[in-house]
LOFITOR-230419 format. One line per field, with one value per residue (C-alpha): y, z, x; residue in three letters. Coordinates in Angstrom, 1 decimal. Layout:
<atoms>
py (Y,...) .
pz (Z,...) .
px (X,...) .
r (ALA,...) .
</atoms>
This chain:
<atoms>
py (11.9,12.7,9.5,9.6,7.3,7.2,5.4,8.2,8.5,5.1,6.1,9.2,6.5,4.7,7.8,9.0,6.0,5.8,9.3,8.4,5.3,7.8,10.1,7.5,6.3,10.2,10.2,7.1,7.9,4.2,3.3,2.9,4.2,6.9,9.6,7.3,5.0,8.1,9.9,6.8,6.3,10.2,10.4,7.0,9.1,12.1,10.0,8.2,11.3,13.9,11.7,12.9,16.5,15.8,15.8,12.9,14.1,14.8,11.6,10.2,11.9,11.1,7.1,7.9,9.2,6.2,3.8,5.9,5.4,1.9,1.4,3.2,0.6,3.5,2.0,-0.1,-1.5,-0.1,-1.7,-1.1,-3.4,-5.6,-8.7,-11.6,-15.1,-16.7,-13.8,-14.5,-17.8,-16.7,-14.4,-17.0,-19.5,-16.7,-15.7,-19.2,-19.1,-15.8,-14.0,-14.6,-13.3,-9.9,-11.2,-12.5,-9.1,-8.1,-10.7,-11.1,-7.0,-7.0,-9.3,-8.2,-4.4,-5.3,-6.9,-4.0,-0.5,1.0,0.4,2.4,5.8,9.0,11.7,12.6,11.2,7.5,5.9,4.8,4.8,1.4,1.2,1.2,-0.5,-3.1,-1.4,0.6,-2.6,-3.5,-0.4,-0.6,-4.1,-3.1,-0.3,-3.0,-5.4,-2.7,-2.1,-6.1,-6.9,-3.9,-5.4,-9.2,-8.3,-5.6,-3.6,0.0,2.2,2.7,-0.8,-0.7,2.2,0.4,-2.8,-1.7,0.7,-2.7,-4.5,-2.1,-1.7,-5.5,-5.8,-2.8,-1.4,-4.7,-2.9,-1.0,-3.5,-4.7,-1.3,-0.3,-3.8,-3.4,0.2,-1.4,-3.7,-0.6,1.0,-1.9,-2.6,1.3,0.9,-1.9,-4.6,-7.0,-6.8,-7.5,-10.9,-11.7,-11.8,-13.5,-16.4,-16.8,-17.4,-19.9,-21.9,-23.3,-21.1,-22.0,-25.3,-24.2,-26.0,-24.5,-21.1,-22.1,-23.2,-20.4,-18.1,-19.7,-20.1,-16.7,-15.3,-17.6,-16.9,-13.2,-12.9,-14.8,-12.2,-9.4,-10.4,-10.0,-10.9,-7.7,-6.1,-9.2,-9.5,-6.7,-7.9,-11.3,-10.9,-8.6,-10.4,-13.6,-14.3,-11.5,-12.1,-15.8,-17.3,-14.7,-13.5,-16.6,-19.1,-17.4,-18.1,-16.7,-13.9,-13.9,-17.3,-16.8,-14.2,-15.5,-18.8,-16.5,-14.3,-17.7,-19.0,-15.7,-16.3,-19.5,-17.6,-15.5,-18.9,-19.5,-16.2,-13.9,-10.9,-11.4,-10.3,-9.7,-12.9,-15.4,-13.8,-11.3,-14.8,-16.1,-13.5,-13.0,-16.5,-16.3,-19.4,-20.3,-20.5,-17.1,-19.2,-22.0,-20.9,-21.0,-24.5,-25.4,-24.2,-25.4,-28.6,-27.2,-23.8,-26.4,-29.2,-25.8,-24.4,-27.7,-28.2,-24.4,-25.4,-28.2,-26.3,-23.2,-25.4,-27.4,-24.6,-21.0,-22.9,-24.5,-22.1) .
pz (36.9,36.3,37.2,40.1,38.0,34.4,32.3,31.3,34.8,34.2,30.7,32.5,34.9,31.9,30.0,33.5,33.6,29.9,30.3,33.6,31.0,28.3,31.1,32.7,28.7,28.0,30.8,30.3,28.2,27.7,25.8,22.8,20.9,23.3,21.5,19.4,22.3,24.2,21.7,21.3,24.2,25.1,22.3,23.5,27.0,25.1,23.3,26.5,28.5,25.7,23.6,24.2,23.8,20.8,17.3,15.8,12.7,15.6,16.9,13.7,13.1,16.3,15.3,11.8,13.9,16.0,13.0,11.6,14.6,14.9,11.1,11.2,14.2,16.3,19.5,21.5,24.8,27.5,28.5,32.0,34.7,36.6,38.5,38.0,37.2,40.5,42.5,40.9,41.6,45.3,45.6,43.8,46.6,49.1,47.5,46.2,45.4,46.9,44.3,42.4,44.8,43.7,40.0,41.3,42.5,39.0,37.4,40.9,40.7,37.0,37.8,40.9,39.7,36.8,38.4,41.3,40.4,38.3,40.9,43.7,43.8,46.0,46.2,43.0,41.7,40.2,41.3,37.7,34.3,34.0,30.2,31.6,34.5,33.3,32.2,35.2,37.4,35.9,36.2,40.3,40.2,38.5,41.0,43.7,42.5,42.2,45.9,46.9,44.9,46.7,50.2,49.4,48.2,49.8,47.2,47.1,45.1,42.4,41.6,39.5,37.0,36.5,36.3,33.9,32.1,31.2,30.2,28.2,26.4,25.6,24.2,22.2,19.4,19.2,22.6,20.4,17.5,18.9,18.8,15.6,14.0,15.7,14.2,10.8,11.1,11.5,9.2,6.6,7.7,6.6,2.9,2.3,2.6,4.2,0.7,-1.6,0.6,0.6,-3.0,-3.3,-1.2,-2.5,-5.8,-4.4,-1.8,-2.3,0.7,0.2,2.5,6.1,7.2,4.5,6.0,9.1,7.7,5.8,8.9,11.0,9.1,7.6,10.7,12.0,7.9,8.2,12.1,10.9,8.0,10.5,13.5,16.4,15.7,16.7,13.2,11.7,13.0,11.6,7.8,7.8,10.3,7.6,4.6,5.7,9.4,8.6,5.3,5.1,9.0,9.9,7.3,4.6,7.0,10.2,12.6,15.8,16.0,19.7,19.0,15.8,17.1,20.5,18.5,15.8,18.0,19.5,15.9,15.4,18.5,17.1,14.1,17.1,18.0,14.5,13.5,13.9,13.1,16.7,18.1,21.8,22.2,20.3,19.6,22.5,25.5,23.1,23.0,27.2,28.2,25.6,23.5,20.6,18.1,18.1,16.8,19.5,21.2,17.4,17.1,20.3,19.5,16.2,17.4,19.8,17.6,15.0,17.2,19.0,15.6,14.2,17.3,17.2,13.4,14.6,17.9,15.6,13.2,16.0,17.9,15.9,13.9,16.6,19.7) .
px (12.0,15.9,17.9,20.6,22.8,23.6,25.4,27.1,28.7,30.7,31.3,32.9,35.3,36.4,37.4,39.3,41.1,42.4,43.4,45.5,46.4,47.7,49.3,51.5,52.5,53.7,55.5,57.6,60.5,61.4,58.2,58.8,55.9,55.4,53.7,51.6,50.4,49.7,47.6,45.9,44.8,44.1,41.5,40.1,39.5,38.0,35.8,34.5,34.8,32.9,31.3,27.5,28.4,30.9,29.4,29.3,31.7,34.1,34.0,34.4,37.5,38.8,38.5,39.7,43.2,43.1,42.8,45.8,47.7,47.4,47.9,50.8,52.3,52.7,50.5,52.5,53.0,55.9,58.8,58.1,59.6,56.3,56.2,58.3,57.1,58.2,56.8,53.1,53.2,54.6,51.3,48.7,49.3,48.8,45.6,44.4,40.8,39.9,41.2,37.8,35.9,35.9,35.3,31.9,30.8,30.1,27.6,25.9,25.5,24.2,21.5,20.4,20.4,18.9,15.9,16.0,17.7,15.2,12.3,14.1,12.8,13.8,11.0,10.3,13.7,14.4,18.0,18.5,16.9,14.8,16.3,19.7,19.6,21.5,24.9,24.8,24.7,27.5,29.6,28.6,29.5,33.4,33.5,32.7,35.2,37.4,37.1,36.8,39.7,42.1,41.1,41.5,45.0,45.6,47.7,47.9,45.4,48.0,48.4,44.8,45.9,49.5,48.0,45.5,47.6,49.8,47.1,45.1,48.7,49.1,45.8,46.5,44.2,42.0,40.3,38.3,37.5,34.1,32.6,33.9,32.5,29.6,29.2,30.4,27.2,24.9,26.2,26.1,21.9,21.2,23.2,20.8,23.2,20.6,18.2,21.1,22.1,18.0,17.9,21.0,20.1,16.7,18.4,21.1,18.7,15.6,14.3,10.9,11.5,11.5,14.3,16.7,15.6,16.6,19.9,20.7,20.1,22.4,25.1,24.9,24.9,28.2,30.3,29.3,30.2,33.8,34.4,33.4,34.5,31.6,28.6,26.7,28.0,26.1,23.1,21.3,22.6,21.8,18.7,17.3,19.0,17.7,15.6,13.1,12.0,12.2,11.9,9.2,7.5,7.4,7.3,5.9,8.6,8.7,11.4,11.9,13.3,14.9,17.3,18.0,20.0,20.7,23.1,24.4,25.3,27.0,29.0,30.3,31.5,33.3,35.2,36.2,38.0,41.4,39.3,37.8,41.6,40.2,38.8,41.0,44.4,45.1,44.4,47.3,49.4,48.9,49.2,52.8,51.6,53.8,51.1,48.9,46.2,46.1,42.9,41.1,42.0,41.0,37.6,36.3,35.5,33.1,31.8,30.6,28.7,27.3,26.4,25.0,23.0,21.6,20.2,18.1,17.0,16.0,14.1,12.5,11.5,11.2,8.3,5.9,6.7) .
r (MET,SER,PRO,LEU,LEU,THR,VAL,GLU,PHE,PHE,TYR,GLY,VAL,THR,GLY,ALA,VAL,LEU,ALA,LEU,VAL,ALA,GLY,ARG,ILE,ALA,LEU,ASP,ALA,GLY,HIS,PRO,LYS,ARG,TRP,GLY,SER,ALA,LEU,PHE,TRP,GLY,LEU,LEU,ALA,VAL,VAL,PHE,ILE,PHE,GLY,LYS,ILE,LEU,PRO,PRO,VAL,GLY,THR,GLY,TYR,LEU,LEU,LEU,THR,MET,VAL,LEU,LEU,ALA,ALA,ALA,GLY,GLN,VAL,GLY,ARG,SER,ASN,GLU,ALA,THR,SER,THR,LYS,PRO,GLU,ARG,VAL,LEU,ARG,ALA,GLY,VAL,LEU,GLN,ASN,ARG,ILE,PHE,TRP,PRO,VAL,LEU,LEU,ILE,PRO,ALA,SER,ALA,ILE,VAL,GLY,SER,LEU,CYS,LEU,GLY,ARG,ILE,HIS,PHE,GLY,THR,PHE,GLU,LEU,ALA,ASP,PRO,LYS,GLN,ALA,THR,LEU,ILE,SER,VAL,GLY,ILE,GLY,MET,LEU,LEU,ALA,LEU,ALA,ALA,GLY,LEU,THR,VAL,THR,ARG,ALA,ARG,ILE,THR,VAL,PRO,VAL,ALA,GLU,GLY,SER,ARG,LEU,LEU,GLN,THR,VAL,GLY,TRP,ALA,VAL,ILE,LEU,PRO,GLN,LEU,LEU,ALA,ALA,LEU,GLY,GLY,ILE,PHE,ALA,GLN,ALA,GLY,VAL,GLY,PRO,VAL,VAL,ALA,GLY,LEU,VAL,SER,ARG,ALA,LEU,PRO,THR,GLN,PHE,PRO,PHE,VAL,ALA,VAL,ALA,ALA,TYR,CYS,LEU,GLY,MET,ALA,LEU,PHE,THR,VAL,ILE,MET,GLY,ASN,ALA,PHE,ALA,ALA,PHE,PRO,VAL,ILE,THR,LEU,GLY,ILE,GLY,LEU,PRO,LEU,ILE,VAL,GLN,GLN,HIS,HIS,GLY,ASN,PRO,ALA,ILE,MET,ALA,SER,ILE,GLY,MET,LEU,SER,GLY,TYR,CYS,GLY,THR,LEU,LEU,THR,PRO,MET,ALA,ALA,ASN,PHE,ASN,LEU,VAL,PRO,ALA,LEU,LEU,LEU,GLU,LEU,PRO,ASP,LYS,HIS,ALA,VAL,ILE,LYS,ALA,GLN,VAL,PRO,MET,ALA,LEU,VAL,ILE,LEU,ALA,THR,ASN,VAL,LEU,LEU,MET,TYR,PHE,CYS,VAL,TYR,ARG,PHE) .
</atoms>
C-alpha cells in the first residue's frame, strides 16, 4: 500500500519556507550580507526540496558551499524594521496565555498521530507509513499550530514568513549544526572510532567492574557530547566503543536501558557546551543577554546532578532488568 502522507512532503514545505526566506533576503537591498545569506538559505532550501533525488555527492557539495559561506562571514541577519518592545509588550498583554495554545498542538499531534496515524487506511492506501508516523505527526502539528496561531493573533498570512525569516536569520548558520554533527557521528562510527575508544577505555580503567563500565559509558557520552555538541553524534561512537562491548557483552546488561539512560547522559553534555550553539548560545542572543554563556552557566549545576543520577540509575537498573 502506498502512503498518502510522507515525510518528504513536510521536507518540501520546509524547503518552500526556506526558499521564501532566501527570496526576501535577495530583495532586501539594505541587508549587510545580502547575496551570501540569500545563497545560504537558498541552498538549504534545495537540500530540503530535492534531497531525495539529489546524488549524495551533490548534497555534500551544497553543504560544503554553505559551510564556506558561514566560515567566510557571509551569512548575517537583516536590518529590516520589526515591532518595538513596547508594541510587543502591549500585544502580549492582549493575548496573554492564549499565545501558547497553538504551540501545544504540536506535542498533542505528535502523541495522537504516533498512536493512530499509521493505522488509518483508505482501501488499498494507508494514510501514512507507520515507520514515519511520528515525524509526519509533528509536521501535521506544525501546520495546525500555524493555522491556530494565525487565528488567535489575527495576523496576516505574510507575518509567519516575515517573522520566521527574522528568527532564522538571527539563529543563522547554527540552525544546521545539529544535523551536521549527527552526520559526523555516523562518519566516526563508520571510520572505526568506536573500537579505538574501547581500547583506550579498557587500558585506562578497570572495566571488569560493572560500575566502572557504567560510569565510563555515561561520562563518555557526556564528554563526547561536549566535544561534538550533539548527543546523536556521540551515541554511535560511545555505544559501539563502550556500551555494547563492556555493559552488554562483558557484563550482560540490558541494551534498551543502557541506550535510553545513555542518551539522557549525552543530553547532560549538551547543557554544558557552547558547541550546542542552537541550544545554548542562540537563546542568549535572542534574549539579548550581556553574557553569551549565561545559559550554560545556569545549566551547569542541574546538568551535573542529572549526570550523577544517571550513573546510579543505570547501575541499579541495567544489570537487574
